[in-house]
C-alpha positions as MATLAB code, in Angstrom:
seq = 'MSLKEEASVAKRAPNIHVGMNLLHTRRMDALPPFHTLIAFDATLRHRSMTLAAAELGVTQSAVSHRLRKLERFIGTPLLHRSNSGITATPAGVALAEGLTDLMSGMAALRARCRAAVAPASLRVGVGAALADYWLVRRLPNFTANNPGISIEMVVIENATQAWSLDLDVQVLWMPAAQARATSTQRLLFQEQVFPVCHTRLLPDGQPLANAAALATMPILHKGSIGGSSGAEWSWPVWFRRLGLAANPPDGLRFQMIGTAIAAALQGAGVVLARSLLVRDALADGRLCRVLPDCWDIPSSKAHIVRWPAALASDQRVGKFVAWLTDEARLASAA';
ca = [
     -34.354  -48.308   13.257;
     -37.085  -50.498   11.854;
     -37.649  -51.024    8.145;
     -40.837  -48.995    8.412;
     -38.990  -46.054   10.005;
     -36.216  -46.199    7.387;
     -38.805  -46.082    4.626;
     -40.409  -43.048    6.242;
     -37.051  -41.180    6.395;
     -36.309  -42.077    2.782;
     -39.601  -40.579    1.671;
     -38.871  -37.344    3.513;
     -35.231  -37.081    2.309;
     -35.953  -35.288   -1.010;
     -37.939  -32.668    0.859;
     -35.094  -32.221    3.369;
     -32.591  -31.653    0.537;
     -34.930  -29.209   -1.179;
     -35.277  -27.275    2.080;
     -31.495  -27.122    2.544;
     -31.030  -25.921   -1.045;
     -33.617  -23.213   -0.530;
     -31.842  -22.023    2.629;
     -28.495  -22.030    0.806;
     -29.940  -20.109   -2.142;
     -31.543  -17.511    0.094;
     -28.281  -17.038    1.969;
     -26.305  -16.590   -1.252;
     -28.889  -14.141   -2.578;
     -28.291  -12.010    0.526;
     -24.571  -11.684   -0.263;
     -23.276   -8.991   -2.639;
     -21.161  -10.290   -5.556;
     -17.563  -10.166   -4.392;
     -16.144   -8.757   -7.650;
     -18.470   -5.749   -7.338;
     -17.100   -4.994   -3.863;
     -13.538   -5.068   -5.181;
     -14.494   -2.649   -7.967;
     -16.192   -0.346   -5.450;
     -13.156   -0.313   -3.163;
     -10.700    0.422   -5.987;
     -12.904    3.167   -7.467;
     -13.340    4.897   -4.123;
      -9.626    4.764   -3.304;
      -8.606    6.198   -6.675;
     -11.706    8.425   -7.016;
     -11.641    7.271  -10.626;
     -13.089    4.336  -12.561;
     -10.249    4.627  -15.083;
      -7.568    4.200  -12.417;
      -9.587    1.456  -10.736;
      -9.787   -0.405  -14.037;
      -6.013   -0.112  -14.477;
      -5.417   -1.557  -11.004;
      -7.833   -4.437  -11.509;
      -6.688   -5.217  -15.047;
     -10.133   -4.794  -16.603;
     -11.805   -2.192  -18.801;
     -13.464    0.953  -17.457;
     -16.740   -0.376  -18.863;
     -16.367   -3.526  -16.742;
     -15.819   -1.454  -13.606;
     -18.852    0.682  -14.405;
     -20.968   -2.439  -14.947;
     -19.874   -3.891  -11.604;
     -20.665   -0.672   -9.772;
     -24.142   -0.511  -11.282;
     -24.708   -4.143  -10.305;
     -23.655   -3.404   -6.723;
     -25.909   -0.342   -6.521;
     -28.826   -2.432   -7.776;
     -28.079   -5.031   -5.130;
     -27.839   -2.451   -2.305;
     -30.823   -0.544   -3.666;
     -29.361    2.951   -3.463;
     -26.590    5.049   -5.096;
     -23.179    4.439   -3.532;
     -20.970    6.853   -5.447;
     -21.288   10.464   -6.490;
     -19.584   11.492   -9.737;
     -18.366   15.077  -10.257;
     -15.665   16.969  -12.113;
     -13.370   16.710   -9.095;
     -13.630   12.913   -8.955;
     -15.744   10.180   -7.452;
     -16.815   10.315   -3.807;
     -19.009    8.108   -1.635;
     -22.626    8.850   -0.812;
     -23.664    8.280    2.838;
     -24.584    4.716    1.915;
     -21.235    4.339    0.169;
     -19.383    5.545    3.264;
     -21.206    2.935    5.362;
     -20.333    0.226    2.837;
     -16.663    1.277    2.714;
     -16.360    1.049    6.490;
     -17.880   -2.425    6.526;
     -15.777   -3.504    3.563;
     -12.533   -2.796    5.429;
     -13.595   -5.148    8.211;
     -14.750   -7.736    5.674;
     -11.441   -7.791    3.805;
      -9.473   -8.036    7.039;
     -11.659  -10.915    8.169;
     -11.176  -12.805    4.909;
      -7.408  -12.340    5.124;
      -7.541  -13.728    8.657;
      -9.174  -16.939    7.383;
      -6.176  -17.677    5.228;
      -3.833  -16.800    8.083;
      -5.582  -19.279   10.367;
      -4.994  -22.030    7.835;
      -1.310  -21.097    7.477;
      -0.890  -21.000   11.246;
      -2.275  -24.538   11.479;
       0.325  -26.002    9.119;
       3.322  -23.810   10.169;
       4.816  -23.210    6.680;
       8.585  -23.273    6.354;
       9.015  -19.700    5.105;
       7.730  -16.358    6.324;
       6.065  -14.480    3.475;
       6.670  -10.745    3.822;
       4.896   -8.238    1.560;
       6.588   -4.880    1.027;
       6.604   -2.062   -1.518;
       9.205   -2.305   -4.285;
      11.024    0.947   -3.449;
      11.332    0.182    0.266;
      12.519   -3.335   -0.518;
      15.099   -2.264   -3.100;
      16.530    0.781   -1.359;
      16.347   -0.168    2.325;
      15.115   -3.604    3.400;
      17.143   -5.991    1.232;
      20.385   -4.487    2.533;
      19.373   -5.360    6.105;
      17.698   -8.743    5.659;
      20.958  -10.769    5.711;
      21.468   -9.562    9.279;
      18.074  -10.942   10.286;
      18.564  -14.323    8.625;
      22.070  -14.643   10.100;
      20.682  -14.177   13.616;
      17.578  -16.302   12.984;
      18.815  -19.338   11.005;
      15.564  -21.232   11.510;
      13.470  -18.586    9.730;
      13.542  -18.207    5.952;
      12.103  -15.076    4.351;
      10.185  -14.965    1.080;
       9.766  -11.382   -0.133;
       6.639  -10.454   -2.098;
       6.312   -7.026   -3.731;
       2.969   -5.327   -3.073;
       1.629   -2.069   -4.503;
      -1.241   -1.287   -2.121;
      -3.245   -2.620    0.811;
      -6.011   -3.957   -1.427;
      -3.567   -6.085   -3.401;
      -2.077   -7.342   -0.130;
      -5.466   -8.836    0.802;
      -5.276  -11.141   -2.208;
      -1.777  -12.442   -1.422;
      -0.744  -15.215    0.932;
       1.194  -12.992    3.359;
       2.285  -13.456    6.955;
       3.589   -9.894    7.421;
       2.859   -6.728    5.449;
       4.866   -3.510    5.414;
       2.478   -0.845    4.132;
       2.780    2.851    3.318;
      -0.475    4.553    4.198;
      -1.900    7.973    5.176;
      -0.311    9.043    8.450;
      -3.716    9.492   10.114;
      -4.383    5.748    9.645;
      -0.925    4.594   10.730;
      -1.726    4.079   14.401;
      -0.626    1.194   16.602;
      -3.181   -1.600   17.137;
      -3.091   -5.197   18.312;
      -2.097   -6.291   14.798;
       0.064   -3.452   13.516;
       2.854   -1.102   14.614;
       3.966    2.274   13.343;
       7.456    2.056   11.861;
       8.381    5.513   10.613;
       7.135    8.675    8.974;
       9.711    9.880    6.509;
      10.853   13.322    5.439;
      10.792   14.426    1.798;
      13.611   16.532    0.344;
      15.537   16.980   -2.930;
      18.664   14.951   -3.636;
      20.951   14.495   -6.630;
      24.121   12.770   -7.754;
      27.301   14.288   -6.342;
      28.527   15.295   -9.785;
      25.696   17.861   -9.998;
      26.999   19.390   -6.745;
      30.766   18.860   -6.972;
      31.449   19.914   -3.379;
      28.686   17.607   -2.134;
      27.195   20.372    0.002;
      23.634   21.791   -0.083;
      23.097   24.884   -2.200;
      24.024   28.106   -0.447;
      21.590   29.937   -2.726;
      18.315   28.102   -3.335;
      17.771   30.072   -6.571;
      20.415   27.874   -8.202;
      17.920   24.998   -8.048;
      15.992   26.588  -10.933;
      19.008   25.996  -13.202;
      19.347   22.296  -12.408;
      17.679   19.387  -14.260;
      14.523   18.310  -12.456;
      13.077   14.797  -12.160;
       9.315   14.607  -11.599;
       7.349   11.829   -9.869;
       3.779   10.862  -10.746;
       1.454   11.983  -13.500;
       0.762   15.659  -14.237;
      -2.035   16.833  -11.971;
      -1.858   13.641   -9.903;
      -3.223   13.369   -6.378;
       0.077   12.900   -4.531;
       0.725   14.996   -1.439;
       2.075   18.545   -1.628;
       5.512   17.295   -0.589;
       5.916   15.735   -4.051;
       5.015   18.895   -5.987;
       7.911   20.826   -7.462;
       5.736   23.967   -7.866;
       5.052   23.815   -4.117;
       8.770   23.572   -3.406;
       9.591   26.489   -5.713;
       6.969   28.662   -3.971;
       8.339   27.710   -0.541;
      11.831   28.674   -1.688;
      10.602   32.010   -3.039;
      11.557   31.169   -6.617;
       9.621   33.126   -9.217;
      10.449   30.730  -12.050;
       8.372   27.682  -12.819;
      10.048   24.298  -12.263;
      11.761   23.254  -15.494;
      10.262   20.388  -17.428;
      12.234   17.206  -17.202;
      11.946   13.487  -17.048;
       8.803   12.167  -15.356;
       8.440    8.794  -13.648;
       5.381    7.041  -12.260;
       7.300    5.240   -9.519;
       9.585    6.760   -6.893;
      12.017    3.856   -7.207;
      12.612    4.578  -10.898;
      13.013    8.305  -10.221;
      15.665    7.620   -7.577;
      17.425    5.234   -9.972;
      17.586    8.069  -12.517;
      19.012   10.430   -9.879;
      21.680    7.843   -9.029;
      22.724    8.001  -12.686;
      23.071   11.779  -12.520;
      19.930   12.566  -14.529;
      18.739   15.342  -12.208;
      17.316   16.388   -8.861;
      14.566   14.215   -7.387;
      12.242   14.662   -4.421;
      12.914   11.576   -2.319;
      11.803    9.948    0.913;
      14.445    9.978    3.622;
      14.484    6.228    4.213;
      14.859    5.373    0.533;
      17.971    7.542    0.111;
      19.463    7.038    3.574;
      22.103    4.535    2.432;
      22.915    6.423   -0.782;
      23.513    9.605    1.228;
      25.686    7.745    3.719;
      27.696    6.128    0.906;
      28.148    9.424   -0.951;
      26.230    8.240   -4.030;
      23.679   11.020   -3.537;
      23.778   14.340   -1.728;
      21.252   16.792   -0.336;
      20.395   19.767   -2.524;
      18.985   21.924    0.306;
      19.666   22.164    4.057;
      17.463   19.881    6.159;
      15.503   22.851    7.534;
      13.511   22.709    4.253;
      12.436   19.072    4.683;
       8.684   18.306    4.512;
       7.181   15.432    6.521;
       5.622   12.806    4.274;
       1.835   12.695    4.351;
       2.146    8.907    4.618;
       3.828    6.594    7.099;
       5.053    3.005    7.169;
       3.395    0.380    9.335;
       4.024   -3.324    9.809;
       0.880   -5.464    9.984;
       0.174   -9.137   10.649;
      -3.012  -11.259   10.868;
      -4.479  -11.732   14.346;
      -4.292  -15.497   13.804;
      -0.477  -15.241   13.685;
      -0.134  -13.052   16.785;
       1.442  -15.927   18.749;
       3.642  -17.142   15.871;
       7.257  -16.830   17.056;
       8.553  -16.270   13.532;
       6.245  -13.283   13.063;
       7.103  -11.951   16.519;
      10.847  -12.093   15.888;
      10.598  -10.489   12.454;
       8.321   -7.673   13.646;
      10.579   -6.987   16.655;
      13.661   -6.885   14.404;
      11.964   -4.631   11.849;
      10.792   -2.269   14.583;
      14.345   -2.015   15.936;
      15.715   -1.285   12.449;
      13.083    1.411   11.977;
      14.021    2.971   15.314;
      17.685    3.067   14.294;
      16.800    4.625   10.927;
      14.628    7.295   12.559;
      17.330    8.184   15.072;
      20.054    8.585   12.434;
];
């Protein structure tokens, strides 16, 4: 390049940079602020700004501000507020559907990076109750048969939180209608829900011959009063099914199923539990059924195992998913 040509390029360079900056700015202006999308997702899942704020660790006012900012960006209302909770407008439904794909895509970016460097450990995200009461007892068997694979367990509370973690495999508990097999996830099990208690509350260890006796036993409740859990977790629903005229007695109340089961293991009362979480305690005689299994209610949620598409060919992921699927099959058959 001649000196004259170099001088010509140098003169045009500032204009080139200005043009690139303008293109970058326009592109960024077309993107919704990410923190507003997170607030929208949490609010829609909980149908409550208060619960969304608690999940995100911010104030309700901050969530409200982010939602208003997102609605201004989109140019139309996204959420409808009523006495029964918050629901999505048609535009909000469209955004929610696109947001699911967006979050999955962003998680895949991180997975691609991890696949490129082949990290030493396999990071597995799982709910606290499933980890404590079922998985940790079986993991030594996996590591013994796969000495080249180390497992790092990460406790997750929901699918949204899982997106923000550096996970190779996720074990999620989600509505049964969404728990279908795909190229990146498998259905593990749908549990049954039934009451259990410590054996000292039922000295013979056998289910009650007369269900009416349940009304005289101490009751352990899960979730907040008037919460949105499925009917299988409602003691009033169980009393109506059993034909009991009395109202369920007040008792201890726990937000988390794991804590409620821990209380039952100490003999504090009868708890409604998921079959997988109490499987080992029933087998060991630490807990016993309160009612015959004909009264069991299928859980409205099911467990799935999920992995990023970028790790589909990762042998460590393949071996762990295959092992977990086999363990789930054995648990379901028992």
